[in-house]
N, C-alpha and C positions, 0 to 999 in steps of 0.2 A: 536564608532558607527560601527556596523557589516559591513563587506565588502560584496558587491554584486558582485558575480562572473559572468562571461559571461555565464557559463553553467547554473547557476540557473536562470538567466534572460531569457535564451533561453527556459528553461523548462517551466517557468511560463508564458511567453509571446507567443512564437511561438507554442510550443506544446499545450498550452491551447487553442489557436485558432484552431489548427488542430483537437483536441479532440472534441471541440464544433461543428466544421463543420461536422466531421464524425458522431457525435450524431444526428445532424439534418438530415444528409443523411440517417442514419439508420432508423430514425422515418419515413421519407418520403417513403423509400423503403418498410417498413413494412406496412404502410398505403396503399401504392399502391397495395401490394400483397393482403391485406385484402379486399380492394375495388374490386380487380379483382375477387377473389373467391366468395365474396358475390354477386357481379353483375352476375357472371355466374350461381350461385345457383338460384338467383331471375329469370333470363331469362329462366332457365330450368323449374321452377315452373309455370311461366306465360305461357310457351308453353304447359305444361301439362294441366293447368286449362282451357286454350283456347280450347284444344281438348275435354275436358269433357263438357264444355258449348256448343260446337258445336253439340256433340252427343245429349245432353239434348234438344237442340233447335229442332233437327229433331224429337225427341219423342214428344215434346210439340205440334207439328203440326199434329201428328197422333191422331185423336179423338177416335180411337178404343182402344188405349193403355192407361194404367193407368200410369200417370206421377210419382206418388208416388212409384209404384212398380218398374218402370224403375230406379228411383233414388236409391232404396234399392239394386236392382240388380247390378247397377254400383258400388256402394260402396263395396258390398260383393266380386265382381269379379275384383276389382282394383288390377292390377298386380305389383304395386310398393309399396304395403302397408308396406313392411319391412323397407323402408327408408322414405316414404312420407305418411302422414296421410291425407285422404280425408274426409271432413266434409260437412254436409248439415245443413244449418241454416234456421230455420222457420221464419215465418213472424214476430214473437215476438223478434227476435234477439237472439234466443237460439239454441245451437247446439243440434240437435235431432238425427242425424245419423252420425256415423264415420266408417271408413274402418277397424279400429282396434277393434271396439265394445266397446271401453271405451270412455265415454264422459268426457270432461274437467270440472273442477270445475266451478260452476256457478259464483264464484267471480272473475275468471280470465278475465281480460280485453281483448278485441279484437280490438285494434286500427286500424288494417288493415281492419276489417269489417266496422268500422265506416267511414273510408276514402273511402272505395268502395261504400258505400251507397251515399256518397256525390259526388265522382268524377268518378264513374263507374268502378273503379279499385283501389285496395289498397294493400299496402305491408308494412311490418314493421318487425324490428328485436328487440326482447325484451326478457326478462327473465321471466320464469314462477315462480310461488310461490316456486317450488321445487329448484329453482336456475338454471335450465337448460336454455341455450340460444337457441332460436328458430328463424326461419324465416317463416313468415306467409304471404300468398297471398290470397286475397278474390276477387270474381267476382260476381256481382249481377245477379240474374235470376228471379227477381220478375215479369218480363214481360212474363215469360214462365209458371209461376204457382202462384196461390194465396196462396198456402200452404208453399212454400219455398221462402226465400228472397235472398239467396246467397249460393254459394258453396265456400269452403275454403280448401286450402292445407297448411300443416304445415310440416316442416322438421327440424330436430335437426342440430344445427351448431357445435356440439361437435367435430365431425370428421374434419370438415373444420377448426375449431379453432386449433385443434392439428396440422394439416398440416401447418397452418399459423405460429404457434409457432415454428415448425421445421425450416421453412424458416427464421423466425426472429432470431432464435439461429444461423443459418448458416451465416446470414448477420452480426450479432453482432460479431461472431468469426472472420469473415473476417476483420471487422473494428478493432478488437483488434490486429489481426496479422499486419494490416497496421500500427497501432499505435506503435506496438513493433518494426517493421522495421524502422519506422521514428525515434523512440527513439534511437535505436542502431546506425543508420547512423548519426543521429544528434549529439549524444554524441561523436562519432568518429570524426565528422567534427569539433565540438566545441573543442574537445581535440587537433586536429591538429592546431587550432588557439591558444588555451590557453597555450599549452606546449612551443611553441617558445616564446610567450609573457612572460611567467614566466622566461624562460632562458634569454631573453633580459633584463627583469627587474633586475635579479640577477647580470648580467654582467654590466649593467648600474650603479648599486650601486658601483661596483668595480672601474668603470671609475670615478665616483664622488669622490672616495677616492684616485685617482691618479694612480691606477693600470691599465695600458693599455696593459698588456701582454696577456690577455685572448681574444679569438675571438669566435664569435657565430657560431656553426655548422649550415651550410645551405645546405639542401638537397631538397629544393623545388624551383619551378620556377614560383611562383605566387607572389602576392603583399607582402606576408610575407617574401618570399625569397628576394624580392627587398629591403624590410626594413632591413633584416639581412645584406645584402650586403652594404647598405648605412651606417649602424651603424659600420660595420667592417672597411669600408673606413674612417669613421669619427674617429675611434680609431687609425687607421694608421696616419691620419693627426694630431690628438692630441698627439700621441706618438712622431711624428716627431717634432711638435711644442714644446713639452716639452723638448725634447733633444736639440733643437735649443735654447730654452730659457735658459736652464742650461749652454749650451756652450756660449751663449751670456753673461750671468752673469759672467762666468769664464773669458771670453775674455775681457769684460769691466773692471772687477776687475784688470786683468793684465795690460790693457791699462792705467788705472788710477794709478796703483802702480808705473809703470815705470817713468812717469813724476814727480810724487810726490817724488819718491826716488831721482831723479836728483835734483829737487828743494831743497829738504831738505839737500842733501849732499853739494851742492854749497852754500846754505845759511849758513850752519855750518862752511864751510871752510872760507867764507868771514868774518863771525863773529869772528872766532878764530884768523885768521891772520890779521884781520883789513883791509882786502882787498889785502894785499900783494903787488905785483908789479901791475902797471897799466894794463899790459897785462892780468894778472890773474883776476883782477877785471872786465875787459871788457869781458873776456871769460865767467866768472861766471854769470854776469848779462845777457849776451846774451843767455846762456843756460836757465836761469830762465824765461826770457821773452818768448823764443820759446816754452818751455814746458808748460808755463801758457797759451799761445795761443792755444796749442794743447788741453789742458784740457778744455778751454773755448769752443772750437769747438765740443768736445765730449758732453759737457753738453748741448750745443745748439741742437745737433742732438737728444739727449734724450728728451729734452723739446718739440721739434717739433714732435717727434714720439708720445709722450704722448698726445699732443694736437690733433693729427690726430686720435688717438684711442678714445678720448673723444668727437670728433666732434667739437672742438674749434679752429681748424686750419683755419685761415682766410687769405684772400688776399686783398691787397690795390692796386687795378687795375687802370691802366692809360696807355695811349699810351707811349711806351718806345722805346728808341734806343738800340736795342739788341747788336749792335757792341760796344757800350760804356761799357756795362756790361761784355761782353766777353773779351774786351781789358783789363779791370781792373783785371779780374780773371787770364788772361795770365801773366800780369805784376806781380801779387802777387807771382807766382810760377817760374818766370824766373830766379831769383837769386838762388832759391833753386835747380833748375835743373842744373845750372852751378856748384854749390857747390858739387853736387853728380855726376858730370861728365855725365849728361844727356842733351839732346838737345830738345828744343821746337821749332817746325817750325809752325809759324802762318801765313797762307795765308789770310791776311785781305783784304776783298773787299772794294771798295770805298764807296758803299752805299747799304743798305738793307731796305726793307719796315719796317715800324713800327710794333711792336707787342703789343697787348693789354694785359697787365698783371702786376704783381707785380715785379718791377725791383730788389728789394732786394732778393726775393725768386728765381728769375731766375739766379741772380749772385751766389746765394748759390748753385744752381744746377751745374753751370759751375765750381765753385771751387771744389765741391765734385767730379765731373767727372775727372777734370784735376789732382786733388790730387790722385785719384785712379790710373790713368794712370801712374803717376810717382812712386807711392807706389809699384805697381806690375811690375815695370821695374827695370833694373839693370844699372850699370855704362856702358856707351857706347850706351844705347838704345835711341830711338827717339820717341817723341810724336808729331804727326802732327795734327794741328787744322785747319779746314776749315769751312767757313760759306758761304752760297749761298741761292738763291731763286729758288724754283721749284714748279710749279703747285699751286701758291697762298699760299705757305707755306715757312717759313724760316727754313732752315736746318743747324744745327751745327754738325759737325763730329769731334770726338776726337779719333784718332787711335794711338796705341802704338805698339812697337815691343817687349813688355815684355813677361812675363811668359805664357800668354794666359789662356784660360779656356777650360776644357774638355767639349765635346759635351753633356755629361750626366748632367753637372752642369749648362748649359746655361739657362734652363727653371727655375732654382731656384735662380739665383744670385740676382734677385730683390725681393726675399722673405725676410721678416723681420727676423733678427737674423742669416741669412745664410751667411757663409763664404766659398768660394770655395777653398781658399788657406789659411791654418792656419799658414803658416810661415811668413805671412806679418801682420803688425799691422792693427787694425781697429775693430770697434764695430759690423759691420754686419748690420747696419740699415741705413747707409748713402744712399745707392742706393734705398732702399725702400722709404725713405723720398723724394729723388729726383724724383723718378717715380711718387709718389703721387702728387708732386707739378706740374710736367708737365701735368699729367692727368687732374688736376684741371684747367689748362689753355687750355684744349681742344686739347692737343698735345699728342705725344707719345715719349717714351724713349726706344730704341731698342739696344740690345747688341749682338754682333756677334764675333765669334772667330773660326779660323780654327782648333784649338786644342792647347794642351799644347806646349809652346815654340814658338808659331806662332803669338803672339800678340792678341790684342783685339780692336775692333772698337765699340764706343758708338755713336749712331746717335740720335740726339734730333730734333724733328719736332714740330714746333709751327705755328698755323695759323697766316697769315699776315693780317694786317689791310688793308681793301680795300681803295685805294686812291680815 
């Protein structure tokens, strides 16, 4: 099916309406000009014939004068005979005298005369048998004479029609000039829309193929410019997301390979040596269990992320004791912190209000945040955990003295696939999942850091259940 371009649609729709409107205007103006000239000519003839009938009326009242002789004299001395013909019509309705000396054909109709005999005045525009267009005005004088029934004036409209044609041509030329101006400006305007759209279309095809290197040239400050800016911003975001996705795949691959390598190595060692000494057996099994747990945690994070993306992430909400879940998470990482020469300081309050939520998901958030705090800290660093109530909310704060986060990275650390520090293990989706879980509970997860080497504080806020 043939493509309908914006330019063609504009030409056939908008320009068609404009041309039709100008055509109607042209016809109306030409009709008004014709009506004006014809009305002026008619008024002029009426004024002249009224003057003639006034003179004839005076002569008809003079009994000593011959009305017929006065009529002949008036026709012979008519001073505008070069452009107006004056006629006298007898009582039988025939033209018997004319100012030019030539009588019209007997077959020529005189509708103006017929109208005058009925309405006391008549005028009509028609063509003679010769094709000439004329204007005729008749006035009855039967009350003045028994011999004559009316006087008639006739003038040719050829000169007036030529003048009207000149005006019509001028108006038509003006309309054509207007149409030409509209076409030129319209094509320029349509082009200013079509060109960027074609550019956008071509670049969007590149984006669809995964090439985000090209940007749209934007030199306008209108809606098209806004669209170009939005698409360029979208390309930046897609490019960033693509880079983060690739980095995520690389990071996850590395994170999966490390525990798998450890598990495989120790499994082969235990299989070959038959376990060796009890200490070797215990150490090997411990490594396998720890690395398996690490793999399980990464798989769970990936599954949670997939469920969130597909909209299948659900919560099993109920009133919960948040201190119990936080205490379990702290207990899980206490031994790990001691092994890595790190300290967890947990300032546990006696009581906190209940929170309405999914306890397993909330514990998952606490585990993720505490794990990150230890992961991005070194030997000798401290992780301080506090929980308290403020303004109808339960607040949990996890502060570490680890490597910290650059100010420029703070706004991105909760973005999926993003890792501020590539020297530490992690998939880059744990915080994104944790933030989504807290948001689904109607709370917030805020991250703050004074800068690199100055530690990080994660603050979790959850609405408390009203007692």
